[in-house]
C-alpha positions as CSV (number, residue, x, y, z in Angstrom):
1,M,123.9,118.3,71.7
2,I,121.5,117.7,74.6
3,K,123.0,117.9,78.1
4,S,121.6,115.4,80.6
5,Q,120.0,116.8,83.8
6,H,121.7,114.9,86.6
7,G,119.7,114.5,89.9
8,T,116.3,115.1,88.3
9,A,114.8,111.6,88.8
10,G,116.4,109.3,91.3
11,A,116.8,111.6,94.3
12,P,113.4,113.3,94.1
13,I,111.6,109.9,93.6
14,L,113.5,108.4,96.5
15,N,112.5,111.4,98.7
16,I,108.8,110.8,97.9
17,L,109.1,107.1,98.7
18,E,110.9,107.8,102.0
19,T,108.4,110.6,102.9
20,Q,105.5,108.2,102.3
21,G,107.3,105.5,104.4
22,L,107.4,103.1,101.5
23,I,110.0,100.3,101.4
24,N,110.6,97.4,99.1
25,V,109.2,99.4,96.2
26,V,110.3,99.6,92.6
27,V,109.5,102.7,90.6
28,V,110.2,102.9,86.9
29,V,109.5,106.2,85.1
30,T,110.0,106.3,81.4
31,R,110.1,109.7,79.7
32,Y,110.3,110.0,76.0
33,F,112.0,113.2,74.7
34,G,109.4,115.1,72.7
35,G,111.7,117.8,71.6
36,I,111.0,120.3,74.4
37,L,113.7,120.9,77.0
38,L,112.0,121.1,80.4
39,G,115.0,122.1,82.4
40,T,115.9,120.7,85.8
41,G,112.8,122.0,87.6
42,G,110.5,120.8,84.8
43,L,112.0,117.3,84.9
44,I,111.8,117.1,88.7
45,R,108.1,118.2,88.5
46,A,107.4,115.7,85.8
47,Y,109.0,112.7,87.5
48,T,107.7,113.5,91.0
49,G,104.2,114.2,89.6
50,V,104.1,110.7,88.0
51,V,105.3,109.0,91.2
52,N,102.7,110.9,93.3
53,E,100.0,110.0,90.9
54,A,101.1,106.3,90.9
55,I,101.0,106.3,94.7
56,R,97.5,107.8,94.8
57,N,96.2,105.2,92.4
58,T,97.9,102.2,94.0
59,K,96.8,100.1,96.9
60,I,99.5,100.0,99.5
61,V,100.0,96.5,100.9
62,K,101.6,96.2,104.3
63,K,103.4,93.0,105.0
64,Q,104.3,91.6,108.4
65,K,106.4,88.7,109.4
66,G,104.4,85.6,109.7
67,E,104.1,81.9,108.9
68,E,102.3,79.6,106.5
69,I,100.9,76.8,108.6
70,C,98.8,73.7,108.0
71,I,96.0,73.0,110.5
72,N,94.2,69.6,110.5
73,I,90.6,69.5,111.7
74,E,87.6,67.2,111.5
75,Y,85.0,67.8,108.9
76,S,82.5,68.8,111.5
77,E,84.7,71.8,112.5
78,I,85.0,73.3,109.0
79,E,82.5,76.2,109.3
80,K,83.7,77.1,112.8
81,F,87.3,77.3,111.6
82,K,86.4,79.3,108.5
83,Y,84.4,81.7,110.7
84,Y,87.3,82.1,113.1
85,C,89.7,82.9,110.2
86,K,87.3,85.4,108.7
87,K,86.7,87.1,112.0
88,N,90.4,87.3,112.7
89,N,91.5,88.3,109.2
90,I,93.5,85.1,108.6
91,N,94.0,84.2,105.0
92,I,93.1,80.6,104.0
93,I,95.4,79.7,101.1
94,K,94.0,76.3,100.3
95,Q,92.1,73.3,101.7
96,E,92.6,69.6,101.2
97,Y,89.9,67.1,101.9
98,K,91.1,63.6,102.9
99,E,90.4,61.6,106.1
100,F,90.4,65.0,107.8
101,V,90.5,68.6,106.4
102,K,93.9,70.4,106.0
103,F,93.7,74.1,106.0
104,Y,96.8,76.0,104.8
105,I,96.7,79.5,106.2
106,E,98.9,82.6,106.3
107,I,99.1,84.2,109.7
108,T,101.2,87.0,111.2
109,T,103.6,86.2,114.0
110,E,101.5,88.2,116.4
111,K,98.3,86.3,115.6
112,I,100.0,82.9,115.7
113,Q,101.2,83.6,119.2
114,K,97.7,84.6,120.3
115,F,96.2,81.6,118.5
116,K,98.5,79.1,120.2
117,A,98.1,80.8,123.6
118,N,94.3,80.4,123.4
119,I,94.1,77.1,121.5
120,D,92.3,75.4,124.4
121,K,89.6,78.1,124.4
122,L,88.7,77.9,120.7
123,N,85.2,76.6,119.8
124,F,86.7,74.0,117.4
125,K,89.1,71.1,117.9
126,I,92.5,71.1,116.1
127,L,94.0,67.7,115.4
128,K,97.4,68.9,114.3
129,I,99.3,72.2,113.6
130,E,102.4,72.1,111.3
131,K,104.6,75.1,110.4
132,I,105.3,75.0,106.7
133,R,107.5,78.1,106.4
134,E,108.2,81.6,107.6
135,K,107.0,84.3,105.2
136,Y,105.7,87.9,105.0
137,V,101.9,88.0,105.0
């Protein structure tokens, strides 16, 4: 009969995630028993080694509170607006071309406040701004 080694996976993995400051993360480690008993220390090293390796090989994405908004502009303002978004690291989700151009963007709360405070100083004219929803970006 094989006795399970309690505390060899969950707590050490959680400790690594907390040490790295990672939240909203799911870690799944599957270990198939190969007939060799590793003992408590060996299991902890195996699980934490896999998690550390996964973290090293993963791109960490930091999310901030923000909004998805729709901005309507004239066709003549497209390139100026795209340049502004690129320069300020604002993600354009999609564009719709009708009587005017609708840009759907993701923007952090901090950037939307700065954007709205300086709206009259921009080098392009905005016809309309509409908040679609709050989200993490």
